[in-house]
C-alpha positions as CSV (number, residue, x, y, z in Angstrom):
1,M,26.4,19.7,10.2
2,K,24.5,16.4,10.2
3,K,21.1,18.1,9.7
4,A,22.5,20.1,6.8
5,L,23.9,17.0,5.2
6,A,20.5,15.2,5.7
7,R,18.8,18.1,3.9
8,L,21.2,17.9,1.0
9,I,20.7,14.1,0.7
10,I,16.9,14.5,0.8
11,R,17.1,17.0,-2.1
12,M,19.4,14.6,-4.0
13,S,17.0,11.7,-3.4
14,D,14.1,13.8,-4.8
15,R,16.1,14.3,-8.0
16,L,16.8,10.6,-8.3
17,S,13.4,9.4,-7.0
18,S,10.7,7.6,-8.9
19,R,9.4,9.3,-12.1
20,P,6.1,7.8,-13.2
21,D,5.3,8.3,-16.9
22,K,1.5,8.5,-17.6
23,D,1.6,6.7,-20.9
24,A,3.8,3.9,-19.4
25,V,1.6,3.6,-16.3
26,F,-1.6,3.3,-18.4
27,K,0.0,0.7,-20.7
28,S,1.5,-1.4,-18.0
29,L,-1.6,-1.5,-15.8
30,S,-3.9,-2.2,-18.8
31,Q,-1.7,-5.1,-20.0
32,L,-1.6,-6.6,-16.5
33,H,-5.3,-6.2,-15.9
34,D,-6.1,-7.8,-19.3
35,R,-3.8,-10.7,-18.8
36,I,-5.5,-11.6,-15.6
37,L,-9.0,-11.5,-17.1
38,Q,-7.7,-13.6,-20.0
39,G,-6.8,-16.3,-17.4
40,K,-3.0,-16.0,-17.6
41,K,-2.3,-17.2,-14.1
42,D,1.4,-16.5,-14.3
43,S,0.3,-12.8,-14.1
44,G,-2.4,-13.1,-11.4
45,L,-5.7,-14.8,-10.4
46,L,-9.3,-13.9,-10.8
47,V,-10.8,-14.6,-7.3
48,P,-14.6,-14.6,-6.8
49,F,-16.0,-13.5,-3.5
50,D,-19.4,-12.9,-2.0
51,L,-20.3,-9.3,-1.6
52,Q,-21.6,-9.7,2.0
53,Q,-19.5,-12.5,3.2
54,G,-16.0,-11.9,1.7
55,R,-13.3,-10.7,4.1
56,F,-9.9,-9.4,2.9
57,I,-7.1,-7.4,4.5
58,I,-4.7,-5.7,2.1
59,F,-1.3,-4.5,3.4
60,S,1.6,-3.3,1.3
61,D,5.0,-1.7,1.7
62,Q,6.3,-3.3,4.8
63,H,9.9,-3.1,3.5
64,K,11.0,-5.6,6.1
65,G,14.7,-5.1,6.7
66,C,17.5,-6.1,9.1
67,R,16.6,-4.1,12.2
68,D,19.4,-1.6,11.6
69,A,19.0,2.2,11.2
70,A,18.0,1.7,7.6
71,D,15.1,-0.7,8.4
72,D,11.9,1.2,8.0
73,F,9.8,-1.7,9.2
74,K,11.4,-2.2,12.7
75,E,9.2,0.4,14.5
76,A,6.0,-1.1,12.9
77,A,6.8,-4.8,13.3
78,D,4.8,-5.3,16.5
79,A,1.7,-3.5,15.2
80,Y,1.9,-5.5,12.0
81,T,2.2,-8.9,13.8
82,H,-0.6,-8.1,16.2
83,A,-2.8,-6.9,13.3
84,L,-2.2,-10.2,11.5
85,E,-3.3,-12.1,14.6
86,Y,-6.6,-10.2,14.6
87,Y,-7.3,-10.9,11.0
88,Y,-6.3,-14.5,11.2
89,D,-8.7,-15.0,14.2
90,H,-11.5,-13.2,12.4
91,G,-11.4,-15.2,9.2
92,Y,-9.8,-12.6,6.8
93,T,-7.8,-13.5,3.7
94,L,-4.5,-11.7,3.7
95,I,-3.3,-9.9,0.5
96,N,0.3,-8.7,0.6
97,L,0.4,-6.1,-2.1
98,G,4.2,-5.8,-2.8
99,D,7.4,-4.4,-1.3
100,C,6.8,-6.8,1.6
101,E,10.6,-7.2,2.0
102,E,13.3,-4.6,1.3
103,L,15.6,-6.5,-1.1
104,W,17.2,-3.4,-2.6
105,E,19.0,-2.7,0.6
106,N,19.4,-6.2,2.0
107,T,20.1,-9.8,1.0
108,P,17.1,-12.2,1.1
109,A,18.9,-14.4,3.6
110,A,19.4,-11.5,6.0
111,V,15.8,-10.3,5.7
112,M,14.5,-13.9,6.4
113,Q,16.8,-14.1,9.5
114,Y,15.5,-10.9,11.1
115,N,11.8,-11.3,10.2
116,E,10.8,-14.8,11.1
117,P,7.9,-13.9,13.5
118,P,5.9,-11.7,11.0
119,L,6.7,-14.1,8.1
120,R,5.4,-17.0,10.1
121,A,2.3,-15.0,10.9
122,E,1.8,-14.5,7.2
123,A,2.4,-18.2,6.4
124,R,-0.4,-19.2,8.8
125,F,-2.9,-17.6,6.3
126,L,-1.5,-19.7,3.4
127,Q,-1.9,-22.9,5.4
128,K,-5.7,-22.0,5.6
129,K,-5.8,-21.1,1.9
130,R,-6.3,-17.4,2.8
131,Y,-3.2,-15.8,1.4
132,Y,-2.2,-14.0,-1.8
133,R,1.2,-12.3,-2.4
134,I,2.0,-9.7,-5.0
135,F,5.5,-8.6,-5.8
136,G,6.6,-4.9,-5.9
137,N,9.7,-3.2,-7.2
138,H,11.7,-3.6,-3.9
139,D,10.9,-7.4,-3.7
140,L,11.0,-8.1,-7.4
141,E,13.3,-11.1,-6.8
142,W,10.3,-13.1,-5.4
143,H,8.9,-13.1,-9.0
144,Y,11.7,-15.6,-9.9
145,A,11.5,-19.3,-8.9
146,V,15.1,-19.8,-7.6
147,P,15.2,-17.1,-4.8
148,R,11.6,-17.8,-4.0
149,R,12.3,-21.5,-3.5
150,Q,15.5,-20.9,-1.6
151,F,14.3,-18.3,0.9
152,L,10.5,-18.3,1.1
153,R,9.7,-21.9,0.7
154,P,11.2,-23.0,4.1
155,L,8.7,-20.8,5.9
156,F,5.7,-20.8,3.5
157,G,5.9,-24.3,2.0
158,K,5.5,-25.4,-1.6
159,K,2.0,-23.9,-2.2
160,L,3.2,-20.3,-2.2
161,R,2.7,-18.5,-5.5
162,I,3.6,-14.8,-6.1
163,Y,1.9,-12.7,-8.7
164,E,2.1,-9.3,-10.3
165,G,-1.6,-8.6,-9.7
166,L,-5.0,-9.9,-8.6
167,V,-8.6,-9.4,-9.5
168,L,-11.4,-9.9,-6.9
169,Q,-14.8,-10.3,-8.5
170,T,-18.3,-10.1,-7.0
171,Q,-21.9,-9.8,-8.1
172,Y,-24.2,-6.8,-7.5
173,N,-27.6,-6.1,-9.1
174,G,-26.9,-8.9,-11.6
175,N,-23.7,-7.5,-12.8
176,A,-20.0,-8.4,-12.3
177,Y,-17.9,-5.9,-10.3
178,R,-14.2,-6.2,-9.8
179,V,-11.5,-5.0,-7.5
180,F,-8.1,-4.9,-9.3
181,L,-5.0,-5.0,-7.2
182,A,-1.4,-4.2,-8.2
183,H,1.5,-2.8,-6.3
184,G,1.6,0.4,-8.4
185,H,5.2,0.6,-9.6
186,Q,4.1,-0.4,-13.1
187,G,5.2,2.3,-15.6
188,D,7.4,4.0,-13.1
189,K,10.7,4.4,-15.0
190,R,12.9,4.4,-12.0
191,S,11.1,1.7,-10.1
192,D,9.7,-0.8,-12.7
193,G,12.6,-3.3,-12.6
194,N,15.2,-0.4,-13.0
195,A,18.7,-1.7,-12.4
196,F,20.2,1.8,-11.7
197,S,17.6,2.6,-9.0
198,K,18.3,-0.7,-7.3
199,W,22.1,0.0,-7.4
200,F,21.7,3.5,-6.1
201,V,19.6,2.4,-3.1
202,A,21.9,-0.4,-2.2
203,A,25.3,1.3,-2.8
204,I,24.6,5.0,-2.0
205,W,21.3,5.6,-0.3
206,T,21.3,2.8,2.3
207,P,24.7,3.7,3.9
208,V,23.8,7.4,4.1
209,Q,20.4,6.6,5.4
210,R,21.9,4.5,8.2
211,F,24.3,7.3,9.1
212,L,21.8,10.1,9.1
213,D,18.8,8.1,10.3
214,I,16.6,9.3,7.4
215,H,13.3,7.5,6.6
216,P,11.3,7.7,3.4
217,D,8.0,8.9,5.0
218,T,9.8,12.0,6.4
219,L,10.9,13.2,2.9
220,S,8.4,16.0,2.7
221,E,9.8,17.4,-0.6
222,S,8.7,14.3,-2.5
223,F,4.9,14.4,-1.7
224,D,4.0,16.4,-4.8
225,L,5.4,13.5,-6.8
226,V,3.5,11.0,-4.7
227,D,0.2,12.8,-5.3
228,A,1.0,13.0,-9.1
229,H,1.5,9.3,-9.2
230,N,-1.7,8.6,-7.3
231,I,-3.6,10.9,-9.7
232,M,-2.2,8.9,-12.7
233,M,-3.4,5.7,-11.2
234,Y,-6.8,7.2,-10.5
235,E,-7.1,8.4,-14.1
236,W,-6.2,4.9,-15.3
237,S,-8.9,3.5,-13.1
238,L,-11.6,5.5,-14.9
239,Q,-11.0,3.6,-18.1
240,T,-12.1,0.2,-16.7
241,A,-15.8,-0.4,-16.3
242,N,-17.3,-1.7,-13.0
243,T,-13.9,-1.8,-11.4
244,L,-12.2,-0.4,-8.3
245,F,-8.4,-0.2,-8.3
246,I,-6.2,-0.7,-5.1
247,S,-2.5,0.0,-5.1
248,G,0.4,0.6,-2.8
249,H,3.9,1.9,-3.7
250,T,3.4,5.6,-2.9
251,H,3.1,5.1,0.9
252,K,0.2,7.6,0.9
253,P,-3.3,6.3,1.9
254,V,-6.1,7.1,-0.5
255,F,-9.8,6.2,0.0
256,A,-12.4,6.4,-2.7
257,S,-10.1,8.6,-4.8
258,L,-9.6,11.2,-2.1
259,D,-6.7,11.2,0.2
260,H,-7.4,11.4,3.9
261,I,-6.2,15.0,4.4
262,D,-8.4,16.3,1.7
263,R,-11.4,14.4,3.0
264,L,-10.8,15.8,6.5
265,T,-10.5,19.3,5.2
266,K,-13.8,19.1,3.4
267,Q,-15.5,17.6,6.5
268,L,-14.0,20.5,8.6
269,Q,-15.4,23.1,6.1
270,R,-18.8,21.5,6.3
271,A,-18.8,21.4,10.1
272,T,-17.6,25.0,10.3
273,A,-20.5,26.1,8.0
274,D,-22.9,24.1,10.2
275,D,-21.5,25.7,13.3
276,D,-20.9,22.2,14.8
277,L,-18.3,23.1,17.4
278,T,-17.9,19.5,18.6
279,A,-17.2,18.2,15.1
280,V,-14.9,21.2,14.4
281,T,-12.7,20.5,17.4
282,A,-12.5,16.7,16.7
283,L,-11.7,17.3,13.0
284,Q,-9.1,20.0,13.7
285,T,-7.3,17.5,16.1
286,E,-7.4,14.7,13.5
287,L,-6.3,17.0,10.7
288,H,-3.4,18.2,12.7
289,Q,-2.2,14.7,13.3
290,R,-2.5,13.7,9.7
291,Q,-0.7,16.8,8.5
292,E,2.2,15.9,10.7
293,E,2.3,12.4,9.2
294,Y,2.1,13.7,5.6
295,A,3.9,17.0,5.9
296,G,4.7,18.8,2.7
297,K,1.8,17.8,0.6
298,Q,0.9,20.6,-1.8
299,L,-0.7,19.2,-4.9
300,V,-4.4,18.8,-4.5
301,K,-6.8,17.5,-7.1
302,T,-10.4,16.5,-6.6
303,M,-11.0,13.1,-8.1
304,A,-14.7,12.8,-8.9
305,Y,-15.3,9.1,-9.0
306,P,-14.6,6.7,-6.1
307,T,-12.5,4.3,-8.2
308,Y,-9.1,4.5,-6.7
309,F,-7.7,3.4,-3.3
310,N,-4.2,3.2,-1.8
311,T,-3.2,1.1,1.2
312,G,-0.6,3.5,2.5
313,C,2.2,1.5,4.1
314,C,3.4,-0.6,7.0
315,C,6.6,1.4,7.7
316,F,5.7,4.7,9.2
317,S,8.4,5.9,11.5
318,D,6.0,6.3,14.4
319,G,5.2,2.6,14.3
320,D,1.7,3.0,12.7
321,I,0.5,0.9,9.8
322,T,-2.4,1.5,7.3
323,G,-4.2,-0.9,5.1
324,I,-7.5,-1.5,3.2
325,E,-10.2,-3.9,4.5
326,I,-12.9,-5.4,2.4
327,A,-15.4,-7.1,4.8
328,D,-19.1,-7.7,5.2
329,G,-20.1,-5.6,2.3
330,F,-17.8,-2.6,3.2
331,I,-14.4,-1.3,2.2
332,R,-12.4,0.5,4.9
333,L,-9.2,2.4,5.3
334,I,-7.8,1.3,8.7
335,K,-4.8,2.2,10.9
336,W,-3.2,0.1,13.6
337,S,-1.0,1.9,16.2
338,G,0.4,0.9,19.5
339,K,4.1,1.9,19.7
340,N,3.5,3.9,22.9
341,S,0.8,1.7,24.3
342,P,0.8,-1.9,25.7
343,V,-2.2,-2.7,23.4
344,T,-2.2,-2.3,19.6
345,H,-5.3,-0.4,18.5
346,R,-7.3,-0.7,15.2
347,K,-9.0,2.5,14.0
348,V,-11.3,2.9,11.0
349,L,-10.3,6.1,9.2
350,E,-12.7,5.8,6.3
351,E,-15.5,3.3,5.3
352,A,-18.2,3.0,2.7
353,P,-20.6,0.2,1.6
354,L,-19.3,-1.4,-1.6
355,Y,-22.7,-1.3,-3.2
356,Y,-22.7,2.5,-2.7
357,L,-19.4,2.8,-4.5
358,F,-20.5,0.5,-7.3
359,D,-23.5,2.8,-7.9
360,Q,-21.2,5.8,-8.1
361,L,-18.9,4.4,-10.8
362,P,-18.9,6.2,-14.2
363,R,-21.5,4.8,-16.6
364,S,-19.6,5.5,-19.8
365,I,-15.9,4.7,-20.4
């Protein structure tokens, strides 16, 4: 009975889930990007970095909750905190790319109470001037001064600023290249500040989620929509010269415009054609693990230019977290896991030199 009810709720949630509109996505992202480049610091900052020396770790979608059955962060909290210790010790700048806290389901006061260790780990980066925070649709309240001062300032101090986006800028071959960052909910009619969606999550979805122990990353029926939204953001990224775009929101990692399952599938096809049995075995194992994590994905579209990246999320039900590193001239998709181990492990899933990607960007827009 409980499983049947869970399936019914999942189908209902798909009907009421986010619905990105391509025209709205393009318009919202373009306006945000242009405001930042025009120097409108209330929208975001233009941050210069050295191509070979700059170090950034970008995490999104922690959805920090209250450690109850509806808290999607609770299983990943230890891996996240340990990862922050690593990046702090290795001189990285932390960029939180939105939906850091789950404020549709919980009050800010409750979230602060149950998440002091990871929040203090984040605040250490700010004390060293190595911290940027972006708001998403589930922590939109941080965009406003009153709740930000009341709840975040006691931990982060007066220097905390929260933006809608960020642009990192570097130089290569005498030209400026940029990395544009935004949460990715922009233009999503049921997520972009939508009052009904927020009410539905708080009043209907959360109590049912607690009772049935349902987590968003297990909702296999919704993955076609997730891919469609990622493709929209990829298509937007093609419009902007000399720019890579990194978002979150969909909870689905994308590296260089190709999601990890598609990339592994292509590598497996190549290894099979080459009769490389060792590579075939390793890739089959890796592909099986990823397909379990992202079960239900059906829509596949090859994206020709490496302009789009997605961090994934920090709230997988198995305790893993994914993120994007920019470090020492490379960009990497990484995963931290350690729920069933005494040691938290960092694994590089994908990597590429930034100069190589810059050389692959479309020449005409």
